[in-house]
C-alpha positions in Angstrom: -34.3 -64.8 -14.8 -32.9 -63.8 -11.4 -34.3 -66.8 -9.4 -35.2 -64.8 -6.3 -36.3 -67.0 -3.4 -38.0 -66.6 0.0 -35.7 -65.0 2.6 -33.2 -63.8 -0.1 -31.5 -60.5 0.6 -32.1 -58.1 -2.2 -31.4 -54.4 -3.0 -33.8 -52.2 -4.9 -32.6 -51.0 -8.2 -34.8 -47.9 -8.5 -36.2 -45.6 -5.8 -39.5 -46.8 -4.4 -42.0 -43.9 -3.7 -43.7 -43.5 -0.4 -47.1 -44.3 -2.0 -45.9 -47.9 -2.7 -44.6 -48.5 0.8 -46.3 -49.7 3.9 -44.5 -47.8 6.6 -44.3 -49.4 10.0 -42.4 -47.0 12.2 -43.8 -43.4 12.7 -40.4 -41.8 12.5 -40.2 -42.8 8.8 -43.5 -41.2 7.8 -41.7 -38.2 6.5 -39.5 -40.0 3.9 -40.3 -39.4 0.2 -38.9 -42.7 -1.1 -36.5 -45.5 -0.4 -33.4 -44.9 -2.5 -31.9 -47.3 -4.9 -29.5 -49.7 -3.2 -31.7 -50.0 -0.1 -31.4 -53.6 1.2 -34.4 -55.8 2.2 -35.5 -59.4 2.7 -38.0 -61.3 0.6 -40.7 -62.5 2.9 -43.4 -63.6 0.5 -43.7 -64.4 -3.2 -46.9 -63.9 -5.2 -47.9 -64.9 -8.7 -50.1 -62.3 -10.4 -51.0 -62.5 -14.1 -48.2 -64.9 -14.7 -45.7 -62.5 -13.2 -43.9 -63.0 -9.9 -44.1 -60.2 -7.3 -42.1 -60.1 -4.1 -43.1 -58.7 -0.7 -39.9 -57.2 0.6 -39.3 -56.2 4.3 -36.9 -53.4 5.0 -35.3 -53.3 8.5 -32.7 -51.2 10.2 -29.3 -52.5 11.5 -31.0 -53.6 14.7 -33.5 -55.8 12.8 -36.5 -53.5 13.4 -38.8 -53.5 10.4 -39.7 -50.0 9.2 -41.2 -50.6 5.7 -42.6 -53.2 3.3 -43.3 -53.1 -0.4 -44.5 -55.4 -3.1 -42.0 -55.3 -5.9 -41.5 -56.8 -9.3 -38.5 -58.9 -10.2 -37.0 -56.2 -12.5 -36.9 -53.8 -9.5 -34.7 -56.1 -7.4 -31.1 -57.2 -7.4 -30.4 -60.4 -5.4 -27.4 -60.1 -3.2 -25.0 -62.9 -2.5 -22.4 -63.7 0.2 -20.7 -66.5 -1.6 -19.6 -66.7 -5.3 -21.8 -68.9 -7.5 -19.9 -71.9 -8.8 -21.3 -73.8 -11.7 
């Protein structure tokens, strides 16, 4: 269990094909996929068939959104800025 929450920063583990993306900016229409390691933010969490799915927004370094995708938990790696202390 990864315990991914709203507004968490995540990286994608596997490339996400263009067919699974909602592309926002026209200049990104030519991409084939988002590569593994691409960083995004969880903006919505859904429960579908007992399984959580996450709407992830991808933005450039200026904060301009360029794509969104609904992804499963096993496709995401939560990123942390502080070490977890038990």
